[in-house]
FIFI-687165 format. One record per residue (C-alpha): residue in one letter; x, y, z. Coordinates in steps of 0.1 Angstrom, whole numbers, plus 5000, padded with zeros to 4 digits. Last residue first. Layout:
// residues N
AXYZ
...
This chain:
// residues 133
V500547745046
R499748005019
P498547854987
I500347924954
G498048014926
P496347814899
G499447794878
R501448074862
P498848334851
A498148364814
P498748694796
D502448644790
G504048984780
A505149054815
V505148724835
T502048654856
L502048534892
R499048454914
L500048434951
F497248264971
R495648255005
V495148625013
R495348825045
A495849185034
G498649435034
G498549815042
P500149765075
A501949435074
V500349125091
A499048945060
F501849065037
A504448895060
A502548565058
L502148605020
L505748675015
E506948375036
T504648135019
A505448274984
R509248244987
M509647974960
R507048134938
L508748474941
E511948314929
S510148144900
A508448464890
V511748644889
I513248364868
P510248394844
E511048764838
D509449104844
A507148964871
E503449064875
V501949004909
V498248914916
V497448894953
A494948624962
D491748524980
A489448834978
E491548994951
V494449234955
A495649354921
T498749454901
L501549394926
R504849464908
C507949264899
A511449344887
G512049644910
A512949414939
A513249054927
P516949014936
P516149154971
V513748884980
R512948945017
E513549315023
A512949444987
V510049204983
L508449325016
A508849695007
D507349644972
W504449454987
T503749725013
A503950004986
T501549804964
A499149744993
R499050115001
A498450204964
L495749934962
R493950074992
L494150424978
Q492750304945
P489850134963
E489150444983
L488950684954
G485250764955
L485951134961
E484551144996
R486250815005
A489550944991
A489251265011
E488451065043
P491450835038
L493851125028
L493451355058
D495651165082
G498351125056
V498251505050
R499051565086
D496651805104
P498452115119
R499152105156
R496952335177
R498152675187
R498052745224
G496353035243
P492852905233
N493452575252
D490752315244
P489852485210
D493552485200
A494152795180
A494752765142
R491652945132
E492353225157
R495853255145
G494753295109
A492353565118
D495153745137
R497353745106
R494553875084
G493954165108
D497554285103
N499054455134
M502054675128
């Protein structure tokens, strides 16, 4: 039994360079940047990627701080990170140079000079920022 709808689907999925072969379907991850740009969501997508990158770096390099801090913003010269407790902020402060260097070269990261830390419930950032060496 030959259903015309099935044939139409096959024609759409055919590889234009080789009509006898089906082309690979597009991956969602490949479509997201263009869709985000068209919807005006590119800054949010960029922040989401940076957040995932930061979380992975913290989990790898400062395991005790994993899950107890979160990237809240990426500014022109700094990443802003909120820590749940002052001890977590201190640990991140001690590892700032290493974290910023890794963030600069990681996919989804950014090259910034400072790590600005806030502690949950404390509106003031801790210090002017920690420079990258």
